C-alpha positions as CSV (number, residue, x, y, z in Angstrom):
1,X,-0.1,0.0,0.1
2,X,2.8,2.2,0.8
3,X,4.5,2.0,-2.3
4,X,1.1,2.4,-4.2
5,X,0.8,5.7,-2.0
6,X,4.1,6.9,-3.1
7,X,4.2,6.1,-6.8
8,X,0.8,8.2,-7.2
9,X,2.3,10.6,-5.5
10,X,5.4,10.8,-7.5
11,X,3.2,10.6,-10.9
12,X,1.4,13.6,-9.7
13,X,4.3,15.9,-8.4
14,X,6.0,15.5,-11.4
15,X,3.5,17.8,-13.1
16,X,2.6,19.8,-10.0
17,X,5.8,20.9,-8.3
18,X,5.9,23.6,-5.8
19,X,4.0,24.3,-2.8
20,X,1.3,21.5,-3.3
21,X,3.8,18.7,-2.9
22,X,3.7,19.1,0.6
23,X,0.0,18.3,0.9
24,X,0.7,15.2,-0.7
25,X,3.7,14.2,1.3
26,X,1.8,14.6,4.4
27,X,-0.4,12.0,3.2
28,X,2.2,10.0,2.2
29,X,3.7,10.2,6.0
30,X,0.9,9.7,7.4
31,X,0.8,6.3,5.8
32,X,4.6,5.5,7.0
33,X,4.8,6.4,10.4
34,X,8.6,6.0,10.6
35,X,9.5,8.4,7.7
36,X,9.5,12.2,9.0
37,X,8.0,14.7,5.9
38,X,11.4,15.9,4.0
39,X,13.4,15.4,6.6
40,X,17.3,14.7,5.9
41,X,18.4,11.2,6.5
42,X,21.7,11.6,4.4
43,X,23.6,9.7,6.7
44,X,21.2,6.3,6.1
45,X,22.5,3.1,4.8
46,X,20.0,3.4,1.5
47,X,19.3,5.4,-1.2
48,X,15.9,6.4,0.0
49,X,17.0,8.0,3.4
50,X,19.9,9.7,1.2
51,X,17.7,11.8,-1.2
52,X,15.7,13.0,1.7
53,X,12.4,12.3,0.1
54,X,9.2,10.2,1.5
55,X,10.4,6.9,-0.1
56,X,10.4,4.1,2.5
57,X,13.1,2.1,1.4
58,X,13.0,-1.7,0.3
59,X,12.9,-4.4,3.0
60,X,16.6,-5.5,2.7
61,X,17.8,-2.9,0.2
62,X,21.6,-3.1,0.6
63,X,22.9,-0.2,-1.4
64,X,25.3,1.6,0.3
65,X,25.2,5.7,0.7
66,X,28.0,7.1,-0.7
67,X,27.2,10.8,0.0
68,X,26.9,10.9,4.0
69,X,26.5,14.3,5.3
70,X,25.3,16.9,8.2
71,X,23.7,18.8,5.2
72,X,21.0,18.0,2.6
73,X,22.3,16.6,-0.5
74,X,21.0,15.9,-4.2
75,X,20.7,12.1,-4.5
76,X,23.2,10.1,-7.1
77,X,22.0,8.8,-10.0
78,X,24.2,5.7,-9.5
79,X,21.3,4.6,-6.8
80,X,18.1,6.6,-7.8
81,X,17.1,6.7,-11.5
82,X,16.8,10.6,-12.3
83,X,12.8,10.2,-13.5
84,X,12.0,8.6,-9.8
85,X,10.7,11.0,-7.1
86,X,9.3,14.5,-6.5
87,X,10.3,17.3,-8.6
88,X,11.7,19.6,-6.8
89,X,14.8,21.5,-7.5
90,X,18.2,19.2,-8.3
91,X,15.4,16.4,-6.1
92,X,16.7,18.1,-2.9
93,X,14.1,17.6,0.1
94,X,10.9,19.9,0.1
95,X,10.7,22.5,3.2
96,X,8.0,24.6,4.4
97,X,9.6,27.7,4.9
98,X,13.3,28.7,4.7
99,X,13.8,28.5,8.9
100,X,17.0,26.7,9.5
101,X,18.2,27.0,5.7
102,X,21.4,29.0,4.7
103,X,19.8,29.0,0.9
104,X,16.5,28.2,-0.7
105,X,15.3,27.5,-4.2
106,X,11.9,29.3,-4.4
107,X,9.9,29.2,-7.7
108,X,7.7,32.5,-8.6
109,X,5.5,31.1,-11.3
110,X,4.4,34.4,-12.9
111,X,3.9,35.8,-16.4
112,X,1.4,38.2,-16.4
113,X,3.9,41.5,-16.5
114,X,5.0,39.8,-20.0
115,X,5.1,42.0,-23.1
116,X,5.5,39.3,-25.8
117,X,5.2,35.9,-25.3
118,X,3.9,34.2,-22.4
119,X,4.5,31.0,-20.5
120,X,7.4,32.0,-18.0
121,X,4.7,30.7,-15.6
122,X,5.7,27.5,-16.2
123,X,9.5,28.2,-16.2
124,X,9.8,26.8,-12.3
125,X,8.3,23.3,-12.9
126,X,10.5,22.7,-15.8
127,X,13.7,24.3,-14.5
128,X,13.3,21.4,-11.5
129,X,12.5,19.0,-14.0
130,X,15.7,19.8,-16.3
131,X,17.9,20.0,-12.9
132,X,17.9,16.2,-12.4
133,X,21.1,16.5,-14.6
134,X,22.6,18.9,-12.2
135,X,25.0,17.0,-9.9
136,X,26.2,17.7,-6.4
137,X,30.0,18.9,-7.1
138,X,31.0,21.7,-9.3
139,X,33.9,20.2,-11.7
140,X,34.7,23.4,-12.9
141,X,35.8,25.4,-10.1
142,X,35.8,22.5,-7.4
143,X,32.4,24.5,-5.4
144,X,30.8,21.9,-3.1
145,X,28.1,24.1,-1.9
146,X,26.3,21.0,-0.1
147,X,29.2,20.0,1.9
148,X,29.2,23.7,3.1
149,X,25.6,24.9,3.5
150,X,22.3,23.6,4.2
151,X,20.0,23.9,1.1
152,X,16.4,22.9,0.1
153,X,13.7,23.6,-2.3
154,X,10.7,25.6,-0.4
155,X,8.5,25.8,-3.2
156,X,6.6,28.2,-5.0
157,X,5.0,31.6,-4.1
158,X,1.3,31.2,-4.4
159,X,1.0,34.3,-7.0
160,X,-2.5,36.0,-7.9
161,X,-2.1,35.4,-11.7
162,X,-5.2,38.0,-12.1
163,X,-3.8,41.1,-10.7
164,X,-0.1,42.0,-11.0
165,X,0.1,44.1,-8.1
166,X,-1.4,41.9,-5.7
167,X,1.0,39.2,-7.2
168,X,3.9,41.8,-6.2
169,X,2.6,42.0,-2.4
170,X,2.6,38.5,-2.4
171,X,5.9,37.7,-3.6
172,X,7.1,40.6,-1.4
173,X,5.9,39.5,1.7
174,X,7.0,35.6,1.3
175,X,10.6,37.1,0.5
176,X,10.3,39.6,3.5
177,X,10.1,35.9,5.5
178,X,12.8,34.1,3.7
179,X,15.6,37.1,4.1
180,X,14.2,37.7,7.5
181,X,15.3,34.2,8.7
182,X,18.4,34.2,7.3
183,X,18.4,32.6,4.2
184,X,20.2,33.4,0.6
185,X,16.9,32.8,-1.8
186,X,17.8,31.7,-4.9
187,X,14.4,32.4,-7.2
188,X,13.3,30.2,-10.3
189,X,11.2,32.6,-12.6
190,X,8.9,33.8,-13.6
191,X,8.8,36.9,-15.8
192,X,11.4,40.0,-14.5
193,X,8.7,41.8,-13.0
194,X,9.2,39.5,-10.2
195,X,12.4,41.0,-9.3
196,X,11.0,44.3,-8.1
197,X,9.2,43.1,-5.1
198,X,12.2,40.8,-4.4
199,X,14.3,43.5,-4.3
200,X,11.6,45.7,-1.9
201,X,12.1,42.4,0.7
202,X,15.8,42.3,0.1
203,X,16.5,45.9,0.7
204,X,14.3,45.9,3.5
205,X,16.9,43.9,5.4
206,X,20.1,44.9,3.9
207,X,19.4,48.4,2.6
208,X,20.3,49.6,-1.3
209,X,22.0,46.5,-2.9
210,X,24.4,46.1,-5.5
211,X,22.9,44.2,-8.9
212,X,24.7,42.2,-11.4
213,X,22.0,42.2,-14.3
214,X,22.1,40.0,-17.2
215,X,19.9,40.7,-20.1
216,X,19.1,41.6,-23.3
217,X,17.1,44.6,-21.8
218,X,18.0,47.2,-19.2
219,X,14.3,46.9,-17.8
220,X,14.2,50.3,-17.0
221,X,10.9,51.4,-18.9
222,X,8.7,53.8,-17.1
223,X,5.2,52.5,-18.5
224,X,3.5,50.7,-21.4
225,X,-0.2,50.6,-21.9
226,X,-0.5,53.2,-19.3
227,X,1.1,50.1,-16.6
228,X,3.9,51.5,-14.4
229,X,4.6,47.3,-13.5
230,X,5.5,44.6,-16.2
231,X,8.6,43.3,-16.8
232,X,10.2,46.1,-18.9
233,X,10.2,48.3,-15.5
234,X,11.4,46.6,-12.6
235,X,14.7,48.4,-12.6
236,X,13.1,51.7,-12.7
237,X,10.8,51.1,-9.6
238,X,13.8,50.1,-7.8
239,X,15.7,53.3,-8.6
240,X,12.4,55.5,-7.7
241,X,12.2,53.6,-4.2
242,X,15.6,53.2,-3.2
243,X,16.2,49.7,-3.4
244,X,19.7,49.8,-5.6
245,X,23.1,51.5,-4.6
246,X,23.2,52.5,-8.2
247,X,26.8,53.6,-8.3
248,X,26.9,49.2,-7.9
249,X,24.9,48.3,-10.8
250,X,26.2,46.4,-14.0
251,X,24.1,45.6,-16.7
252,X,25.5,43.2,-19.4
253,X,24.4,42.0,-22.5
254,X,21.9,44.9,-23.4
255,X,21.4,44.9,-27.0
256,X,18.5,44.8,-29.6
257,X,16.4,47.7,-31.3
258,X,15.0,50.6,-29.0
259,X,12.1,52.7,-29.0
260,X,14.4,55.4,-28.0
261,X,17.7,57.2,-29.9
262,X,19.9,57.0,-26.7
263,X,18.4,53.6,-25.0
264,X,21.1,53.6,-22.3
265,X,20.6,57.5,-21.4
266,X,18.7,56.4,-18.2
267,X,20.4,53.9,-16.7
268,X,23.9,56.0,-17.2
269,X,22.3,59.0,-15.7
270,X,21.3,57.1,-12.5
271,X,25.3,55.8,-12.2
272,X,24.4,52.2,-14.0
273,X,27.0,50.7,-15.7
274,X,26.1,49.2,-18.9
275,X,27.9,46.6,-20.9
276,X,26.1,46.3,-24.5
277,X,26.4,42.8,-25.9
278,X,28.6,44.5,-29.1
279,X,31.4,45.1,-26.0
280,X,31.3,41.1,-25.3
281,X,31.2,39.6,-28.6
282,X,34.4,37.2,-29.2
283,X,35.7,38.2,-25.6
284,X,36.3,36.6,-22.8
285,X,34.1,38.4,-19.6
286,X,37.0,37.4,-17.0
287,X,38.7,40.7,-17.3
288,X,35.4,42.6,-17.0
289,X,34.2,40.8,-13.7
290,X,37.7,41.5,-12.3
291,X,36.3,45.2,-12.6
292,X,33.0,44.3,-11.2
293,X,34.2,42.8,-8.0
294,X,36.5,45.9,-7.4
295,X,33.1,47.9,-8.1
296,X,30.6,46.2,-5.9
297,X,33.0,45.9,-2.9
298,X,32.1,44.2,0.5
299,X,28.3,45.2,0.2
300,X,25.3,43.1,-0.1
301,X,24.7,42.2,-4.0
302,X,22.0,40.7,-5.9
303,X,22.3,38.7,-9.3
304,X,19.3,38.9,-11.6
305,X,19.9,36.7,-14.7
306,X,17.3,36.9,-17.2
307,X,17.9,34.0,-19.8
308,X,17.4,36.1,-22.6
309,X,20.6,37.6,-22.2
310,X,21.9,34.6,-24.1
311,X,21.9,34.1,-27.4
312,X,18.3,32.7,-28.5
313,X,20.7,29.6,-30.4
314,X,21.3,28.5,-26.9
315,X,18.2,29.9,-25.1
316,X,15.4,29.6,-27.4
317,X,12.8,29.0,-24.7
318,X,11.9,32.7,-23.7
319,X,9.7,35.3,-24.3
320,X,11.7,38.5,-25.7
321,X,14.3,36.8,-27.6
322,X,16.6,39.1,-29.0
323,X,19.6,37.9,-31.5
324,X,23.4,38.4,-31.2
325,X,23.4,37.6,-27.4
326,X,26.1,36.1,-24.9
327,X,27.1,32.6,-25.0
328,X,26.8,30.1,-22.3
329,X,30.6,30.3,-21.6
330,X,30.2,34.1,-21.0
331,X,27.3,33.2,-18.6
332,X,29.6,31.2,-16.6
333,X,32.2,33.5,-16.8
334,X,29.8,36.2,-15.1
335,X,28.5,34.2,-12.1
336,X,31.8,32.5,-11.7
337,X,33.2,36.0,-11.7
338,X,31.0,36.9,-8.6
339,X,32.4,34.6,-6.2
340,X,33.9,36.2,-3.6
341,X,30.8,39.1,-3.4
342,X,28.5,39.2,-0.5
343,X,25.4,37.8,-2.4
344,X,22.3,38.2,-0.8
345,X,20.0,36.7,-3.5
346,X,19.8,35.5,-7.0
347,X,17.2,35.1,-9.7
348,X,16.5,33.2,-12.6
349,X,13.9,34.1,-14.8
350,X,11.9,34.3,-18.2
351,X,12.4,31.0,-18.7
352,X,9.4,30.0,-20.9
353,X,9.4,26.1,-22.0
354,X,6.7,26.0,-24.6
355,X,9.3,27.5,-27.0
356,X,11.8,25.3,-25.5
357,X,11.2,22.1,-27.6
358,X,14.8,20.6,-26.5
359,X,14.4,21.6,-23.1
360,X,17.8,23.2,-23.4
361,X,16.8,27.0,-22.1
362,X,15.5,25.2,-18.8
363,X,18.5,23.0,-18.4
364,X,20.9,26.1,-18.8
365,X,18.5,27.6,-16.5
366,X,19.2,24.8,-13.9
367,X,23.3,25.0,-14.5
368,X,23.2,28.4,-14.1
369,X,21.1,28.6,-10.9
370,X,23.2,26.3,-9.5
371,X,26.4,28.2,-10.6
372,X,24.8,30.8,-8.6
373,X,24.6,28.4,-5.3
374,X,28.0,27.8,-6.0
375,X,29.4,31.5,-5.5
376,X,27.2,32.3,-2.4
377,X,29.3,33.2,0.7
378,X,30.5,30.5,2.8
379,X,30.9,27.6,0.1
380,X,33.7,25.6,0.4
381,X,36.2,24.4,-2.6
382,X,37.7,20.8,-2.6
């Protein structure tokens, strides 16, 4: 009976990831008294315990645990098949809140602020699905986030798809609780509108923050069709509310046609550093990131990465693609170049799965979120 219940939950949760997972998990826990919901048992002797999921191990299962740890860790595909289990980020445990966590993945499935192709509301779900390919250690940098930090997936913000200002309120209130707990949020978007209420919450705790912003667009418009809140305006709203330390804002990968003859004037008037895509073509961005680290100093920094900052050849699954963008290698150089900064939050936005036939855009997004986790303060290297 317990096996059937878990199998049913697994099938449904593959489609309905997020906060709903906890309701089904509670039912599974009731049928399995010996198993605590979403509790880590990484020091146990079976893969079922090691992955932190509500899957009672089979009687007599003797597979050894290869990754015992005091922290939550992703399960190894050597013992747990990738399609198996709850659809959480990297198959990490799902927690009800950020309490007791150093960092948390959180989804914001909102796309009612989009101006072109919708669909980013399904981004968090697809990023989680593709994240099964992301493993515990960063082979390129040696970063070992799961040996260093307590990390979990805390589900999704329950946004109001019929009311964008109300969604912003719900997001802000959710993130106030997250940052108040001392947890660093890593956000799966969702369109870029969501960064505005997130930064409201982050700045409430940390004061005005520096910003490393990767995007095809500056997102500093004033209004469209009479509306001041949508995915083209978050950073203007942030400037107006004093959420950003404008002398420590860098925008990388900006490109495309414009409604204005001087599309970067507003940004540069505020003190932003704008790095157009043309300055990045055929170049390593390692030297640039050395300058960015100096500019950011030791004060709080937020990373906001719009997937359309990358060329649509690599990331077609997005709502407002622009040609001639950055490469995945340059994306890694940017994020890895943030190592050593006082990062207080990150987001990866604008993944729209219905335009992502291969799944590569969401896979790229999942890997970039892992890279962000790897550069958080306190992450050890091996």
